[in-house]
BAFI-3210 file (N, C-alpha, C; in Angstrom, 3 decimals, decimal comma, padded with zeros to 6 digits):
// residues 72
n [1|2|3|4|5|6|7|8|9|10|11|12|13|14|15|16|17|18|19|20|21|22|23|24|25|26|27|28|29|30|31|32|33|34|35|36|37|38|39|40|41|42|43|44|45|46|47|48|49|50|51|52|53|54|55|56|57|58|59|60|61|62|63|64|65|66|67|68|69|70|71|72]
n.u [034,736|034,169|031,719|031,985|033,420|033,336|035,059|036,053|037,830|040,335|040,927|042,772|045,264|045,266|045,295|047,811|049,558|048,979|049,981|052,696|053,403|052,873|054,406|056,979|057,779|057,025|058,658|061,280|063,689|064,371|067,094|067,348|065,462|066,328|067,512|065,227|063,750|065,393|065,377|062,653|062,125|063,809|062,514|060,041|060,794|062,551|061,320|058,378|057,412|058,783|058,963|056,910|053,784|050,645|047,198|045,486|046,946|046,809|048,147|050,873|054,062|054,067|055,915|056,427|053,823|053,187|055,160|054,323|051,890|052,759|054,102|052,106]
n.v [-020,299|-018,793|-016,699|-013,211|-012,670|-015,310|-017,910|-020,216|-020,315|-019,684|-021,577|-023,811|-022,525|-020,871|-022,838|-023,993|-021,797|-021,472|-023,886|-023,579|-021,345|-022,277|-024,678|-023,893|-021,000|-019,710|-021,081|-020,328|-017,743|-015,126|-013,274|-011,637|-010,676|-012,029|-014,310|-015,486|-015,957|-017,839|-019,955|-020,613|-021,409|-023,623|-025,218|-025,677|-026,970|-028,971|-030,311|-030,051|-030,712|-033,102|-034,887|-034,564|-035,954|-035,951|-035,769|-035,550|-036,691|-039,458|-039,964|-039,701|-038,206|-035,310|-035,507|-038,257|-039,191|-037,958|-039,145|-041,809|-041,519|-040,782|-043,085|-044,897]
n.w [041,600|044,718|046,341|047,366|050,548|051,252|052,589|051,369|049,167|050,210|052,127|052,084|051,831|054,083|056,064|055,570|056,193|058,905|059,919|059,215|060,814|063,460|063,659|062,904|062,614|065,071|066,770|066,473|066,755|064,720|063,431|061,193|058,242|056,000|057,107|058,190|055,847|054,481|056,334|056,443|053,794|053,726|055,655|054,395|051,941|052,866|055,012|055,203|052,589|052,074|054,274|056,203|056,977|055,217|055,539|053,354|051,347|051,654|054,070|053,503|052,708|050,552|048,344|048,116|047,677|045,204|043,596|043,614|042,303|039,753|038,989|038,720]
ca.u [035,062|033,098|031,299|032,675|033,346|033,271|036,448|036,433|038,975|041,582|041,017|044,014|046,394|045,194|045,725|049,261|050,238|048,834|050,947|054,022|053,631|052,891|055,470|058,320|058,068|056,920|059,654|062,616|063,843|065,181|067,823|067,101|064,466|067,014|067,636|063,883|063,402|066,146|064,920|061,302|062,251|064,397|061,474|059,049|061,380|063,228|060,471|056,951|057,150|059,506|058,838|055,677|052,669|049,458|046,010|044,938|047,780|046,798|049,142|052,213|054,617|053,684|056,867|056,171|052,499|053,293|055,970|053,472|050,913|053,447|054,482|050,885]
ca.v [-019,271|-018,516|-015,303|-012,306|-012,980|-016,745|-018,288|-021,492|-020,203|-019,536|-022,548|-024,592|-021,625|-020,470|-023,992|-024,106|-020,747|-021,785|-024,944|-022,969|-020,504|-023,069|-025,676|-023,378|-019,585|-019,385|-021,854|-019,811|-016,283|-014,744|-012,009|-010,825|-011,211|-012,987|-015,545|-016,054|-016,441|-019,067|-021,011|-021,014|-022,177|-024,906|-025,986|-026,108|-027,922|-030,071|-031,054|-030,058|-031,442|-034,367|-035,824|-034,412|-036,657|-035,147|-036,623|-035,478|-037,554|-040,808|-039,969|-039,784|-036,903|-034,952|-035,999|-039,695|-039,335|-037,598|-040,170|-042,983|-041,198|-040,792|-044,457|-045,695]
ca.w [042,577|045,659|046,408|048,282|051,985|051,448|052,847|050,784|048,263|050,951|053,217|052,038|052,080|055,492|056,838|055,412|056,939|060,332|060,198|059,129|061,993|064,692|063,673|062,642|062,851|066,489|067,510|066,174|066,769|063,576|063,557|060,003|057,306|055,135|057,870|058,263|054,512|054,219|057,230|056,055|052,553|054,109|056,342|053,400|050,998|053,532|055,944|054,887|051,336|051,934|055,389|056,970|056,353|054,976|055,476|051,997|050,498|052,256|055,144|052,925|052,347|049,187|047,345|047,973|047,076|043,777|042,918|043,418|041,259|038,465|038,686|038,433]
c.u [033,870|032,764|032,135|032,382|033,167|034,709|036,899|037,652|040,304|041,813|042,337|045,227|046,421|045,669|047,242|049,987|050,102|049,854|052,370|054,330|053,787|054,103|056,861|058,544|058,024|057,954|061,062|062,606|064,830|065,831|067,513|066,004|065,098|067,164|066,274|063,495|064,096|065,655|063,536|061,325|062,817|063,351|060,453|059,620|061,980|062,353|059,032|056,638|057,758|059,289|057,506|054,526|051,453|048,258|045,407|045,689|047,895|047,900|050,544|052,743|054,254|054,617|056,628|054,837|052,539|054,110|055,141|052,414|051,549|053,803|053,273|050,410]
c.v [-019,066|-017,030|-014,513|-012,713|-014,472|-017,255|-019,567|-021,404|-020,220|-020,621|-023,314|-023,719|-021,191|-021,611|-024,161|-023,061|-020,941|-022,840|-024,389|-022,167|-021,337|-023,988|-025,096|-021,944|-019,229|-020,117|-021,277|-018,295|-015,917|-013,384|-011,071|-011,467|-012,262|-014,333|-016,247|-016,669|-017,768|-020,229|-021,521|-021,820|-023,559|-025,794|-026,523|-027,205|-029,149|-030,906|-031,169|-030,879|-032,833|-035,368|-035,748|-035,102|-035,720|-036,069|-036,643|-036,423|-038,963|-040,993|-040,287|-038,365|-036,582|-035,501|-037,482|-039,940|-039,041|-038,622|-041,425|-042,728|-041,274|-042,213|-045,311|-045,523]
c.w [043,501|045,645|047,407|049,721|052,260|051,517|052,143|049,884|049,010|052,001|053,225|052,355|053,534|056,394|056,766|056,260|058,443|060,737|060,194|060,388|063,260|064,758|063,473|063,118|064,337|067,347|067,397|066,267|065,670|063,813|062,394|059,151|056,398|055,833|057,961|056,922|054,209|055,072|056,827|054,762|052,852|054,784|055,335|052,515|051,683|054,434|055,451|053,636|051,296|053,064|056,122|056,246|056,251|054,832|054,070|051,058|051,079|053,296|054,646|052,748|050,893|048,113|047,075|047,274|045,579|042,991|042,662|042,354|039,875|038,037|038,269|037,013]
res [m|s|r|k|a|n|a|w|d|n|a|a|v|e|s|f|f|k|t|l|k|v|e|r|v|y|q|v|r|y|e|t|r|a|q|a|r|l|d|i|v|d|w|i|e|g|y|y|n|r|r|r|i|h|s|v|a|n|y|l|p|p|v|t|y|e|a|r|l|m|a|a]
***
């Protein structure tokens, strides 16, 4: 754990939420919180984890990267 006021613990989460906002939330106007919740879950499960490439995962989607790790 880092010390108080050190942002290293939150860096990955902050990066994810920035990506979520820029790529999805700011692009859509939601009528209700329920609609927003469903759309965001769909974006995470349907796009972010399954199709969007990640540099940390050798430029593969997380699902593909994890499947290759399990097969090795």
